[in-house]
Structures are given as C-alpha cells and as structure tokens.
A tleap script that builds the chain and sets N, CA, C and O, in Angstrom:
source leaprc.protein.ff14SB
mol = sequence {
  NMET LEU GLU VAL ASN ILE ASP GLY ALA SER
  ARG GLY ASN PRO GLY LEU SER ALA ILE GLY
  ILE ILE VAL LYS LEU ASN ASP ASN THR LEU
  LEU GLU HIE TYR GLU TYR LEU GLY ILE ARG
  THR ASN ASN GLN ALA GLU TYR GLU SER LEU
  ARG ARG ALA LEU GLU MET CYS SER LYS LEU
  ASP LYS GLU ILE THR ILE PHE SER ASP SER
  GLU LEU LEU ILE ASN GLN ARG ASN SER LYS
  TYR LYS LEU ARG ASN GLN GLU LEU LYS VAL
  ILE SER ARG ASP ILE SER ILE LEU GLU LYS
  ASN PHE GLU LYS ILE LEU TYR LYS HIE ILE
  PRO ARG GLU LYS ASN SER LYS ALA ASP LYS
  LEU ALA ASN ARG ALA LEU ASN GLU LEU ILE
  LYS LYS ASN THR GLU LEU THR CARG
}
set mol.1.N position { 66.787 74.930 7.058 }
set mol.1.CA position { 66.885 75.057 8.539 }
set mol.1.C position { 65.165 75.072 8.685 }
set mol.1.O position { 64.504 75.698 7.857 }
set mol.2.N position { 64.485 74.304 9.848 }
set mol.2.CA position { 63.257 74.192 10.669 }
set mol.2.C position { 62.878 75.785 11.005 }
set mol.2.O position { 63.916 76.226 11.500 }
set mol.3.N position { 61.919 76.825 10.975 }
set mol.3.CA position { 61.525 77.438 11.192 }
set mol.3.C position { 59.865 77.677 12.118 }
set mol.3.O position { 58.798 77.835 11.526 }
set mol.4.N position { 59.990 77.654 13.379 }
set mol.4.CA position { 59.311 77.737 14.418 }
set mol.4.C position { 58.813 79.485 15.301 }
set mol.4.O position { 59.314 80.566 15.610 }
set mol.5.N position { 57.283 78.597 15.375 }
set mol.5.CA position { 56.877 80.245 16.217 }
set mol.5.C position { 56.095 79.450 17.011 }
set mol.5.O position { 55.251 78.565 16.871 }
set mol.6.N position { 56.756 80.169 18.063 }
set mol.6.CA position { 55.992 80.217 19.512 }
set mol.6.C position { 55.736 80.560 20.123 }
set mol.6.O position { 56.024 81.752 20.015 }
set mol.7.N position { 55.033 80.301 21.359 }
set mol.7.CA position { 53.892 81.835 22.243 }
set mol.7.C position { 53.537 81.233 22.956 }
set mol.7.O position { 53.135 80.125 22.600 }
set mol.8.N position { 53.475 81.611 24.396 }
set mol.8.CA position { 52.897 81.512 25.855 }
set mol.8.C position { 52.013 82.836 26.288 }
set mol.8.O position { 52.023 84.065 26.363 }
set mol.9.N position { 51.154 81.508 26.542 }
set mol.9.CA position { 49.873 82.934 26.601 }
set mol.9.C position { 49.764 82.396 28.336 }
set mol.9.O position { 50.121 81.278 28.707 }
set mol.10.N position { 49.152 83.543 29.312 }
set mol.10.CA position { 48.421 83.640 31.050 }
set mol.10.C position { 47.316 84.168 30.948 }
set mol.10.O position { 47.133 85.190 30.287 }
set mol.11.N position { 46.872 83.866 31.261 }
set mol.11.CA position { 45.680 84.597 32.035 }
set mol.11.C position { 45.381 84.876 33.585 }
set mol.11.O position { 44.675 84.400 34.473 }
set mol.12.N position { 46.047 85.617 33.465 }
set mol.12.CA position { 46.042 86.718 34.569 }
set mol.12.C position { 47.912 86.082 35.304 }
set mol.12.O position { 48.515 85.030 35.090 }
set mol.13.N position { 48.152 86.862 35.855 }
set mol.13.CA position { 50.416 86.982 35.704 }
set mol.13.C position { 50.427 86.967 37.002 }
set mol.13.O position { 50.323 88.034 37.609 }
set mol.14.N position { 50.569 85.615 37.761 }
set mol.14.CA position { 50.840 84.648 37.135 }
set mol.14.C position { 48.868 84.118 36.736 }
set mol.14.O position { 48.018 84.942 37.072 }
set mol.15.N position { 48.428 82.894 36.113 }
set mol.15.CA position { 47.601 82.305 36.005 }
set mol.15.C position { 47.403 80.896 35.429 }
set mol.15.O position { 48.180 79.977 35.689 }
set mol.16.N position { 46.412 80.775 34.695 }
set mol.16.CA position { 46.176 79.761 33.683 }
set mol.16.C position { 46.904 79.965 32.796 }
set mol.16.O position { 46.722 81.007 32.165 }
set mol.17.N position { 48.295 78.829 32.294 }
set mol.17.CA position { 48.249 79.461 31.375 }
set mol.17.C position { 48.619 78.215 30.428 }
set mol.17.O position { 48.563 77.128 31.004 }
set mol.18.N position { 49.069 78.184 28.781 }
set mol.18.CA position { 49.312 77.840 27.856 }
set mol.18.C position { 50.431 78.105 26.596 }
set mol.18.O position { 50.669 79.313 26.582 }
set mol.19.N position { 50.822 77.747 26.056 }
set mol.19.CA position { 51.726 76.732 25.267 }
set mol.19.C position { 51.451 76.860 23.689 }
set mol.19.O position { 50.806 75.867 23.351 }
set mol.20.N position { 51.675 77.633 22.689 }
set mol.20.CA position { 51.403 76.972 20.505 }
set mol.20.C position { 52.956 77.073 20.172 }
set mol.20.O position { 53.785 77.970 20.319 }
set mol.21.N position { 53.013 75.557 19.575 }
set mol.21.CA position { 54.233 76.110 18.707 }
set mol.21.C position { 53.927 75.773 17.528 }
set mol.21.O position { 52.841 75.194 17.571 }
set mol.22.N position { 54.425 75.850 16.226 }
set mol.22.CA position { 54.126 75.553 15.085 }
set mol.22.C position { 55.721 75.444 14.563 }
set mol.22.O position { 56.669 76.141 14.925 }
set mol.23.N position { 55.702 74.348 13.600 }
set mol.23.CA position { 56.884 74.016 13.281 }
set mol.23.C position { 57.309 73.994 11.601 }
set mol.23.O position { 58.042 73.005 11.628 }
set mol.24.N position { 57.317 74.339 10.502 }
set mol.24.CA position { 57.686 74.393 9.249 }
set mol.24.C position { 58.647 74.100 8.711 }
set mol.24.O position { 59.678 74.309 9.350 }
set mol.25.N position { 58.771 73.571 7.500 }
set mol.25.CA position { 59.835 73.794 6.552 }
set mol.25.C position { 59.658 73.665 4.885 }
set mol.25.O position { 59.132 73.004 3.990 }
set mol.26.N position { 60.726 75.107 5.252 }
set mol.26.CA position { 59.919 75.282 3.625 }
set mol.26.C position { 58.534 75.595 2.988 }
set mol.26.O position { 57.962 75.120 2.006 }
set mol.27.N position { 58.163 76.643 3.966 }
set mol.27.CA position { 56.386 76.686 4.286 }
set mol.27.C position { 55.549 76.080 4.374 }
set mol.27.O position { 54.461 76.522 4.744 }
set mol.28.N position { 55.814 74.531 3.983 }
set mol.28.CA position { 54.691 73.883 4.871 }
set mol.28.C position { 54.557 73.671 6.075 }
set mol.28.O position { 55.388 74.060 6.896 }
set mol.29.N position { 53.777 73.195 6.303 }
set mol.29.CA position { 53.365 73.181 8.270 }
set mol.29.C position { 53.817 71.316 8.927 }
set mol.29.O position { 52.900 70.591 8.543 }
set mol.30.N position { 54.513 70.767 9.449 }
set mol.30.CA position { 54.870 69.711 10.046 }
set mol.30.C position { 53.954 69.412 10.747 }
set mol.30.O position { 52.998 68.649 10.611 }
set mol.31.N position { 54.468 70.390 11.911 }
set mol.31.CA position { 53.398 70.161 13.268 }
set mol.31.C position { 52.942 71.154 13.781 }
set mol.31.O position { 53.314 72.273 13.427 }
set mol.32.N position { 51.884 70.925 14.886 }
set mol.32.CA position { 50.976 72.194 15.367 }
set mol.32.C position { 50.806 71.816 17.355 }
set mol.32.O position { 50.015 71.157 18.030 }
set mol.33.N position { 51.764 72.480 17.590 }
set mol.33.CA position { 51.039 71.123 19.151 }
set mol.33.C position { 50.328 73.049 20.320 }
set mol.33.O position { 50.642 74.234 20.437 }
set mol.34.N position { 49.658 72.401 20.657 }
set mol.34.CA position { 48.991 73.398 21.889 }
set mol.34.C position { 48.987 72.501 23.290 }
set mol.34.O position { 48.914 71.280 23.151 }
set mol.35.N position { 49.075 73.142 24.852 }
set mol.35.CA position { 49.328 72.412 25.715 }
set mol.35.C position { 49.170 73.315 26.763 }
set mol.35.O position { 49.505 74.498 26.832 }
set mol.36.N position { 48.530 72.483 27.688 }
set mol.36.CA position { 47.966 73.406 29.305 }
set mol.36.C position { 48.892 73.562 30.016 }
set mol.36.O position { 49.070 72.357 29.844 }
set mol.37.N position { 50.106 74.004 31.008 }
set mol.37.CA position { 51.492 74.356 31.243 }
set mol.37.C position { 50.713 74.424 33.307 }
set mol.37.O position { 51.421 74.420 34.314 }
set mol.38.N position { 49.687 74.459 33.288 }
set mol.38.CA position { 48.403 74.795 35.050 }
set mol.38.C position { 48.938 76.470 35.052 }
set mol.38.O position { 49.161 77.172 34.065 }
set mol.39.N position { 49.061 76.856 36.592 }
set mol.39.CA position { 49.694 78.940 36.481 }
set mol.39.C position { 51.153 78.449 36.738 }
set mol.39.O position { 51.770 77.491 37.204 }
set mol.40.N position { 51.389 79.980 36.011 }
set mol.40.CA position { 52.824 80.448 35.392 }
set mol.40.C position { 52.284 81.945 34.775 }
set mol.40.O position { 51.319 82.396 34.158 }
set mol.41.N position { 53.891 82.518 35.516 }
set mol.41.CA position { 53.162 84.065 34.518 }
set mol.41.C position { 53.165 83.677 33.107 }
set mol.41.O position { 53.102 82.576 32.560 }
set mol.42.N position { 53.252 84.833 32.680 }
set mol.42.CA position { 52.958 84.917 31.452 }
set mol.42.C position { 54.333 84.755 31.150 }
set mol.42.O position { 54.385 83.676 30.558 }
set mol.43.N position { 56.086 85.478 31.268 }
set mol.43.CA position { 57.383 84.989 30.804 }
set mol.43.C position { 57.456 83.231 31.670 }
set mol.43.O position { 57.680 82.313 30.881 }
set mol.44.N position { 57.371 83.038 32.382 }
set mol.44.CA position { 57.307 81.354 31.974 }
set mol.44.C position { 56.667 80.808 31.295 }
set mol.44.O position { 57.063 79.655 31.122 }
set mol.45.N position { 55.550 81.135 30.617 }
set mol.45.CA position { 54.245 79.854 29.751 }
set mol.45.C position { 55.863 80.642 28.596 }
set mol.45.O position { 56.697 79.763 28.380 }
set mol.46.N position { 56.216 81.963 28.005 }
set mol.46.CA position { 57.219 82.072 26.861 }
set mol.46.C position { 57.585 80.475 26.388 }
set mol.46.O position { 57.180 79.714 25.509 }
set mol.47.N position { 58.894 80.397 27.822 }
set mol.47.CA position { 59.794 80.481 27.869 }
set mol.47.C position { 59.864 78.692 27.734 }
set mol.47.O position { 60.520 78.103 26.874 }
set mol.48.N position { 59.063 78.063 28.750 }
set mol.48.CA position { 58.118 77.413 28.592 }
set mol.48.C position { 57.660 76.610 27.363 }
set mol.48.O position { 57.401 75.418 27.531 }
set mol.49.N position { 57.541 77.145 26.169 }
set mol.49.CA position { 56.980 77.247 24.838 }
set mol.49.C position { 58.793 76.966 24.351 }
set mol.49.O position { 59.258 75.826 24.337 }
set mol.50.N position { 59.408 77.873 24.082 }
set mol.50.CA position { 60.476 77.643 23.926 }
set mol.50.C position { 61.370 76.156 24.015 }
set mol.50.O position { 61.827 75.399 23.158 }
set mol.51.N position { 61.359 76.168 26.015 }
set mol.51.CA position { 61.545 74.479 25.657 }
set mol.51.C position { 61.305 73.501 24.863 }
set mol.51.O position { 62.063 72.920 24.087 }
set mol.52.N position { 59.748 73.275 25.189 }
set mol.52.CA position { 59.094 72.403 24.260 }
set mol.52.C position { 59.831 71.709 22.781 }
set mol.52.O position { 60.261 70.645 22.334 }
set mol.53.N position { 59.581 73.440 22.343 }
set mol.53.CA position { 59.370 73.678 21.197 }
set mol.53.C position { 60.799 72.946 20.586 }
set mol.53.O position { 60.753 72.555 19.420 }
set mol.54.N position { 62.435 72.707 21.591 }
set mol.54.CA position { 63.291 72.881 21.336 }
set mol.54.C position { 63.129 71.275 21.473 }
set mol.54.O position { 63.548 70.512 20.603 }
set mol.55.N position { 62.563 70.895 22.499 }
set mol.55.CA position { 62.751 69.003 22.393 }
set mol.55.C position { 62.198 68.309 21.384 }
set mol.55.O position { 62.769 67.295 20.984 }
set mol.56.N position { 60.561 68.897 20.595 }
set mol.56.CA position { 60.350 68.326 20.004 }
set mol.56.C position { 61.114 67.988 18.553 }
set mol.56.O position { 61.136 66.982 17.845 }
set mol.57.N position { 61.947 69.776 18.415 }
set mol.57.CA position { 62.546 69.807 17.259 }
set mol.57.C position { 63.761 69.425 17.002 }
set mol.57.O position { 64.390 69.643 15.966 }
set mol.58.N position { 64.220 68.665 18.241 }
set mol.58.CA position { 65.879 67.775 17.839 }
set mol.58.C position { 65.900 66.831 16.974 }
set mol.58.O position { 66.914 66.704 16.288 }
set mol.59.N position { 65.031 66.135 16.835 }
set mol.59.CA position { 64.840 64.795 16.542 }
set mol.59.C position { 65.381 65.324 14.483 }
set mol.59.O position { 66.161 64.841 13.663 }
set mol.60.N position { 64.494 66.413 14.485 }
set mol.60.CA position { 63.963 66.988 13.216 }
set mol.60.C position { 64.468 67.184 12.243 }
set mol.60.O position { 64.131 66.833 11.112 }
set mol.61.N position { 65.611 67.955 12.691 }
set mol.61.CA position { 66.681 69.301 11.417 }
set mol.61.C position { 67.438 69.263 12.832 }
set mol.61.O position { 67.030 68.792 13.894 }
set mol.62.N position { 69.418 70.286 12.365 }
set mol.62.CA position { 69.785 70.463 13.183 }
set mol.62.C position { 69.926 72.393 12.900 }
set mol.62.O position { 70.892 72.969 13.400 }
set mol.63.N position { 69.184 72.965 12.319 }
set mol.63.CA position { 68.769 74.597 12.025 }
set mol.63.C position { 67.850 74.448 12.140 }
set mol.63.O position { 67.031 73.574 11.858 }
set mol.64.N position { 67.890 76.020 12.951 }
set mol.64.CA position { 65.906 76.091 13.647 }
set mol.64.C position { 65.933 77.746 13.703 }
set mol.64.O position { 66.938 78.365 14.053 }
set mol.65.N position { 64.933 78.254 13.386 }
set mol.65.CA position { 65.250 79.673 13.348 }
set mol.65.C position { 63.744 79.351 14.384 }
set mol.65.O position { 62.753 78.731 13.996 }
set mol.66.N position { 63.963 80.040 15.921 }
set mol.66.CA position { 62.522 81.010 17.000 }
set mol.66.C position { 62.001 81.803 16.584 }
set mol.66.O position { 62.507 82.891 16.309 }
set mol.67.N position { 60.921 81.513 16.429 }
set mol.67.CA position { 59.949 83.349 15.849 }
set mol.67.C position { 59.367 83.591 16.906 }
set mol.67.O position { 58.280 83.029 16.766 }
set mol.68.N position { 59.386 84.157 18.062 }
set mol.68.CA position { 58.714 84.971 19.314 }
set mol.68.C position { 58.369 86.018 19.237 }
set mol.68.O position { 59.420 86.642 19.091 }
set mol.69.N position { 57.259 86.985 19.228 }
set mol.69.CA position { 56.734 87.755 19.973 }
set mol.69.C position { 56.692 88.154 21.380 }
set mol.69.O position { 55.911 88.974 21.862 }
set mol.70.N position { 57.656 87.462 22.030 }
set mol.70.CA position { 58.417 87.482 24.034 }
set mol.70.C position { 59.769 89.058 23.308 }
set mol.70.O position { 60.687 88.778 22.538 }
set mol.71.N position { 59.615 89.923 23.606 }
set mol.71.CA position { 60.898 90.721 22.972 }
set mol.71.C position { 61.839 90.165 24.122 }
set mol.71.O position { 62.948 89.719 23.826 }
set mol.72.N position { 61.185 90.205 26.048 }
set mol.72.CA position { 62.028 89.865 26.705 }
set mol.72.C position { 62.841 88.030 26.228 }
set mol.72.O position { 63.938 87.804 26.737 }
set mol.73.N position { 62.429 87.292 25.616 }
set mol.73.CA position { 62.391 86.482 25.465 }
set mol.73.C position { 63.778 86.474 25.091 }
set mol.73.O position { 64.730 86.249 25.838 }
set mol.74.N position { 63.814 86.889 23.189 }
set mol.74.CA position { 64.286 86.734 22.493 }
set mol.74.C position { 65.396 87.408 22.484 }
set mol.74.O position { 66.384 86.867 21.987 }
set mol.75.N position { 65.509 88.871 23.081 }
set mol.75.CA position { 66.608 89.147 23.171 }
set mol.75.C position { 67.687 88.818 24.955 }
set mol.75.O position { 68.672 89.459 25.322 }
set mol.76.N position { 67.115 87.823 25.573 }
set mol.76.CA position { 67.967 87.264 26.531 }
set mol.76.C position { 68.117 85.978 26.209 }
set mol.76.O position { 68.740 85.416 27.110 }
set mol.77.N position { 67.644 84.763 24.753 }
set mol.77.CA position { 68.508 84.055 24.582 }
set mol.77.C position { 69.707 84.838 23.440 }
set mol.77.O position { 70.727 84.250 23.079 }
set mol.78.N position { 69.377 86.099 23.035 }
set mol.78.CA position { 70.130 85.906 22.233 }
set mol.78.C position { 71.208 87.652 22.827 }
set mol.78.O position { 71.527 88.663 22.202 }
set mol.79.N position { 71.480 87.111 24.572 }
set mol.79.CA position { 72.601 88.157 24.856 }
set mol.79.C position { 72.286 88.763 25.577 }
set mol.79.O position { 72.524 88.743 26.784 }
set mol.80.N position { 71.291 89.857 24.587 }
set mol.80.CA position { 70.747 91.330 25.108 }
set mol.80.C position { 70.097 92.084 26.354 }
set mol.80.O position { 70.177 93.282 26.623 }
set mol.81.N position { 69.489 91.155 26.986 }
set mol.81.CA position { 69.154 91.823 28.170 }
set mol.81.C position { 69.543 90.272 29.374 }
set mol.81.O position { 69.490 89.043 29.343 }
set mol.82.N position { 69.937 91.413 30.340 }
set mol.82.CA position { 70.303 89.832 31.288 }
set mol.82.C position { 69.158 89.227 32.046 }
set mol.82.O position { 68.194 89.953 32.291 }
set mol.83.N position { 69.157 88.102 32.407 }
set mol.83.CA position { 67.970 87.179 32.808 }
set mol.83.C position { 68.209 86.983 34.236 }
set mol.83.O position { 69.088 86.143 34.434 }
set mol.84.N position { 67.597 87.601 35.523 }
set mol.84.CA position { 67.456 87.755 36.769 }
set mol.84.C position { 66.717 87.720 37.212 }
set mol.84.O position { 66.699 88.002 38.410 }
set mol.85.N position { 65.406 87.278 36.413 }
set mol.85.CA position { 64.728 85.787 37.418 }
set mol.85.C position { 64.254 84.751 37.455 }
set mol.85.O position { 63.572 84.266 36.553 }
set mol.86.N position { 64.536 84.218 38.524 }
set mol.86.CA position { 64.947 82.621 39.162 }
set mol.86.C position { 64.022 81.613 38.448 }
set mol.86.O position { 64.299 80.438 38.206 }
set mol.87.N position { 62.849 82.279 38.143 }
set mol.87.CA position { 61.975 80.873 37.988 }
set mol.87.C position { 62.407 80.640 36.319 }
set mol.87.O position { 62.287 79.523 35.817 }
set mol.88.N position { 62.974 81.937 35.442 }
set mol.88.CA position { 63.675 81.362 35.003 }
set mol.88.C position { 65.162 80.635 34.472 }
set mol.88.O position { 65.345 79.763 33.623 }
set mol.89.N position { 65.918 81.216 35.155 }
set mol.89.CA position { 66.989 80.378 34.832 }
set mol.89.C position { 66.957 79.508 34.740 }
set mol.89.O position { 67.491 78.959 33.776 }
set mol.90.N position { 66.373 78.906 35.594 }
set mol.90.CA position { 65.687 77.372 35.663 }
set mol.90.C position { 65.702 76.651 34.534 }
set mol.90.O position { 66.462 75.721 34.264 }
set mol.91.N position { 64.401 77.340 33.547 }
set mol.91.CA position { 63.751 76.818 32.482 }
set mol.91.C position { 65.336 77.262 31.712 }
set mol.91.O position { 65.860 76.459 30.940 }
set mol.92.N position { 65.783 78.172 31.922 }
set mol.92.CA position { 67.383 79.022 30.891 }
set mol.92.C position { 68.321 77.422 30.922 }
set mol.92.O position { 68.798 76.952 29.889 }
set mol.93.N position { 68.389 77.077 31.615 }
set mol.93.CA position { 69.265 75.860 32.112 }
set mol.93.C position { 69.035 74.560 30.956 }
set mol.93.O position { 69.794 74.050 30.131 }
set mol.94.N position { 67.543 74.296 31.351 }
set mol.94.CA position { 67.856 73.354 30.421 }
set mol.94.C position { 66.968 73.759 28.675 }
set mol.94.O position { 66.629 72.900 27.862 }
set mol.95.N position { 66.857 74.658 28.581 }
set mol.95.CA position { 67.093 75.246 27.240 }
set mol.95.C position { 68.907 75.614 26.434 }
set mol.95.O position { 69.200 75.880 25.268 }
set mol.96.N position { 69.440 75.524 27.190 }
set mol.96.CA position { 70.967 76.206 27.326 }
set mol.96.C position { 70.958 74.092 26.770 }
set mol.96.O position { 71.037 73.742 25.593 }
set mol.97.N position { 70.901 73.585 27.374 }
set mol.97.CA position { 71.433 71.778 27.034 }
set mol.97.C position { 70.340 71.572 25.707 }
set mol.97.O position { 70.815 71.214 24.629 }
set mol.98.N position { 69.256 71.749 25.805 }
set mol.98.CA position { 68.110 71.563 24.371 }
set mol.98.C position { 69.269 71.939 23.043 }
set mol.98.O position { 69.587 71.177 22.130 }
set mol.99.N position { 69.834 73.568 23.317 }
set mol.99.CA position { 70.542 74.032 22.129 }
set mol.99.C position { 71.750 73.452 21.652 }
set mol.99.O position { 72.519 73.948 20.829 }
set mol.100.N position { 71.856 72.314 22.262 }
set mol.100.CA position { 73.448 71.524 22.543 }
set mol.100.C position { 73.101 70.623 20.770 }
set mol.100.O position { 73.809 70.568 19.765 }
set mol.101.N position { 71.455 69.938 21.121 }
set mol.101.CA position { 71.496 69.231 19.589 }
set mol.101.C position { 70.913 69.649 18.803 }
set mol.101.O position { 69.981 69.023 18.299 }
set mol.102.N position { 71.471 71.573 18.199 }
set mol.102.CA position { 70.961 72.641 17.188 }
set mol.102.C position { 72.905 72.148 16.662 }
set mol.102.O position { 73.677 71.470 17.341 }
set mol.103.N position { 73.127 72.656 15.563 }
set mol.103.CA position { 74.037 73.221 14.591 }
set mol.103.C position { 74.197 74.414 14.944 }
set mol.103.O position { 75.229 74.917 15.388 }
set mol.104.N position { 72.378 75.308 14.617 }
set mol.104.CA position { 72.565 76.823 14.175 }
set mol.104.C position { 71.409 76.590 15.118 }
set mol.104.O position { 71.046 75.535 15.639 }
set mol.105.N position { 70.997 77.599 15.206 }
set mol.105.CA position { 70.205 78.245 16.426 }
set mol.105.C position { 70.188 79.735 16.335 }
set mol.105.O position { 71.136 80.447 16.666 }
set mol.106.N position { 68.860 80.228 15.786 }
set mol.106.CA position { 68.309 81.880 15.417 }
set mol.106.C position { 67.475 82.150 15.831 }
set mol.106.O position { 66.465 81.556 15.455 }
set mol.107.N position { 67.322 83.374 17.029 }
set mol.107.CA position { 66.429 83.504 17.560 }
set mol.107.C position { 66.047 85.170 16.974 }
set mol.107.O position { 66.800 86.036 16.528 }
set mol.108.N position { 64.593 85.169 17.192 }
set mol.108.CA position { 63.747 86.655 15.667 }
set mol.108.C position { 63.329 86.790 16.886 }
set mol.108.O position { 63.206 85.899 17.727 }
set mol.109.N position { 62.957 88.672 17.061 }
set mol.109.CA position { 61.694 88.464 16.913 }
set mol.109.C position { 60.515 89.052 16.766 }
set mol.109.O position { 60.991 90.055 16.233 }
set mol.110.N position { 58.660 89.417 16.804 }
set mol.110.CA position { 58.461 88.718 15.369 }
set mol.110.C position { 57.809 89.821 16.264 }
set mol.110.O position { 58.097 90.053 17.438 }
set mol.111.N position { 56.232 90.899 14.960 }
set mol.111.CA position { 55.742 91.692 16.232 }
set mol.111.C position { 54.011 90.933 16.389 }
set mol.111.O position { 53.612 90.736 15.241 }
set mol.112.N position { 53.311 90.638 17.068 }
set mol.112.CA position { 51.886 89.920 17.634 }
set mol.112.C position { 51.138 89.283 16.151 }
set mol.112.O position { 50.706 88.242 15.656 }
set mol.113.N position { 51.324 90.599 15.902 }
set mol.113.CA position { 50.323 89.892 13.881 }
set mol.113.C position { 50.604 88.883 13.438 }
set mol.113.O position { 49.941 87.914 13.069 }
set mol.114.N position { 52.542 89.303 13.497 }
set mol.114.CA position { 53.281 87.778 12.561 }
set mol.114.C position { 52.770 86.235 12.852 }
set mol.114.O position { 52.692 85.308 12.046 }
set mol.115.N position { 52.374 86.258 14.570 }
set mol.115.CA position { 52.896 85.581 15.192 }
set mol.115.C position { 51.026 85.167 16.137 }
set mol.115.O position { 50.826 84.696 17.257 }
set mol.116.N position { 49.984 85.627 15.015 }
set mol.116.CA position { 48.528 84.972 15.180 }
set mol.116.C position { 48.506 83.458 15.094 }
set mol.116.O position { 48.830 83.600 16.273 }
set mol.117.N position { 48.485 82.973 15.015 }
set mol.117.CA position { 48.892 81.473 14.686 }
set mol.117.C position { 48.844 80.457 15.467 }
set mol.117.O position { 48.133 79.467 15.636 }
set mol.118.N position { 50.182 81.140 16.102 }
set mol.118.CA position { 51.278 79.942 17.178 }
set mol.118.C position { 50.097 80.518 18.700 }
set mol.118.O position { 49.810 79.790 19.650 }
set mol.119.N position { 49.676 81.786 18.530 }
set mol.119.CA position { 49.022 82.120 19.579 }
set mol.119.C position { 47.310 81.690 19.941 }
set mol.119.O position { 46.827 81.302 21.005 }
set mol.120.N position { 46.701 81.916 18.700 }
set mol.120.CA position { 45.683 81.199 18.544 }
set mol.120.C position { 45.605 80.001 19.669 }
set mol.120.O position { 44.833 79.949 20.626 }
set mol.121.N position { 46.900 78.790 19.183 }
set mol.121.CA position { 47.055 77.361 19.091 }
set mol.121.C position { 47.408 77.382 20.518 }
set mol.121.O position { 46.939 76.325 20.942 }
set mol.122.N position { 48.032 78.057 21.596 }
set mol.122.CA position { 48.154 78.540 23.338 }
set mol.122.C position { 46.854 79.179 23.814 }
set mol.122.O position { 46.601 79.106 25.016 }
set mol.123.N position { 46.073 79.748 23.062 }
set mol.123.CA position { 44.496 80.916 23.258 }
set mol.123.C position { 43.734 79.279 23.434 }
set mol.123.O position { 43.223 79.054 24.531 }
set mol.124.N position { 43.635 77.573 21.782 }
set mol.124.CA position { 42.858 77.166 21.963 }
set mol.124.C position { 43.080 76.036 23.681 }
set mol.124.O position { 42.201 75.329 24.172 }
set mol.125.N position { 44.357 76.215 24.162 }
set mol.125.CA position { 44.815 75.025 24.923 }
set mol.125.C position { 43.409 75.295 26.180 }
set mol.125.O position { 42.434 74.743 26.690 }
set mol.126.N position { 44.226 76.592 26.161 }
set mol.126.CA position { 43.203 77.023 27.897 }
set mol.126.C position { 41.550 77.574 27.464 }
set mol.126.O position { 40.754 78.047 28.275 }
set mol.127.N position { 41.339 77.409 26.263 }
set mol.127.CA position { 39.495 77.424 26.129 }
set mol.127.C position { 39.023 75.873 26.196 }
set mol.127.O position { 37.860 75.468 26.201 }
set mol.128.N position { 40.219 75.107 26.247 }
set mol.128.CA position { 39.381 73.806 25.684 }
set mol.128.C position { 39.364 73.087 27.529 }
set mol.128.O position { 38.646 72.172 27.931 }
set mol.129.N position { 40.536 73.987 28.440 }
set mol.129.CA position { 40.354 73.516 29.590 }
set mol.129.C position { 39.440 74.321 30.085 }
set mol.129.O position { 38.598 73.660 30.694 }
set mol.130.N position { 39.193 75.614 30.099 }
set mol.130.CA position { 37.750 76.193 30.889 }
set mol.130.C position { 36.301 75.437 29.952 }
set mol.130.O position { 35.165 75.737 30.321 }
set mol.131.N position { 36.458 74.684 29.022 }
set mol.131.CA position { 35.083 74.082 28.241 }
set mol.131.C position { 35.135 73.686 29.253 }
set mol.131.O position { 35.095 74.416 30.243 }
set mol.132.N position { 35.236 72.432 29.299 }
set mol.132.CA position { 36.090 71.380 29.654 }
set mol.132.C position { 35.534 71.487 31.328 }
set mol.132.O position { 34.528 70.867 31.673 }
set mol.133.N position { 36.300 72.328 32.277 }
set mol.133.CA position { 35.732 72.586 33.447 }
set mol.133.C position { 34.358 73.432 33.388 }
set mol.133.O position { 33.697 73.359 34.424 }
set mol.134.N position { 33.927 74.063 32.561 }
set mol.134.CA position { 32.563 74.732 33.266 }
set mol.134.C position { 31.180 73.266 32.987 }
set mol.134.O position { 30.156 73.192 33.667 }
set mol.135.N position { 31.620 72.084 31.631 }
set mol.135.CA position { 30.435 71.142 31.964 }
set mol.135.C position { 30.621 70.809 33.082 }
set mol.135.O position { 29.716 70.889 33.912 }
set mol.136.N position { 32.702 70.030 33.603 }
set mol.136.CA position { 32.325 69.233 34.873 }
set mol.136.C position { 31.466 69.850 36.259 }
set mol.136.O position { 31.240 69.450 37.401 }
set mol.137.N position { 31.158 70.988 35.489 }
set mol.137.CA position { 30.647 71.926 36.904 }
set mol.137.C position { 29.103 72.112 36.405 }
set mol.137.O position { 28.447 72.975 36.988 }
set mol.138.N position { 28.468 71.343 35.344 }
set mol.138.CA position { 27.297 72.087 35.501 }
set mol.138.C position { 26.210 71.104 35.516 }
set mol.138.O position { 25.044 71.476 35.643 }
savepdb mol mol.pdb
quit
C-alpha cells in the first residue's frame, strides 16, 4: 500500500499557493513532487494537493493511504464534515472520479509536525518562485 503525505501552502488567503507530495512504499520514497499553483486559498491548495497525488499514484498501486495535516480535507473526504464551498466542490468532483482508480483509499489526519517534509516541499515551490521573480526584477 502506498503511503502519501500531501500538503498545500498559501501565502495569503487567497495568495500565492503551492503543493508538496511525498509518495512512499515500504518506507522507501518513490516520489517527491512540488508545484506552484497560482493564487488560491489554503483550502484550495490542500484539495489540489490531493487531486495531484491521486493523479500521480493511480498507475503505481491500487491501495493508498493519504496523510494530511488538513483536518478539513480529511474529515470532508471521510464524510465527517459537509462540503459547502463551491470552489472546493469542483475539485472534490475530480477527486471522486480519481478515487475510482483505486481499490482502497484511507484518509488519515496527522499533526503538522508529522507532515513537515510535504510542507517543506510546498514551501520550496513558493520560495523558488519568489526568488526567481526577485532576480528578474533586479
């Protein structure tokens, strides 16, 4: 079973946003991914991180555990919280379609400190963008 840590980061809400994803199998890291998203809310970035993770993992394994420090995301995917936000509903529909590629998906909430590697990847995307833009304006 794949173990996937995901995180979305936003500098401002909405603001510059990015995602970080780490995919592991048997404690071996298979994939690390980070990506700038544009202007999004923090919750949109969290949802985008899940969408991208499911896209990337669908060819790797049919069983997956998603770990996130976003209580909102995990509880909404586990049907403990209702999804009311219209922008998130659009992303959620895509996620529901992607979930059909898997035989088993578990969603687990973890404390922020247990998700620091995915958080660092998301922040790396933002830092690289800011550095690049700073260099261009010099």
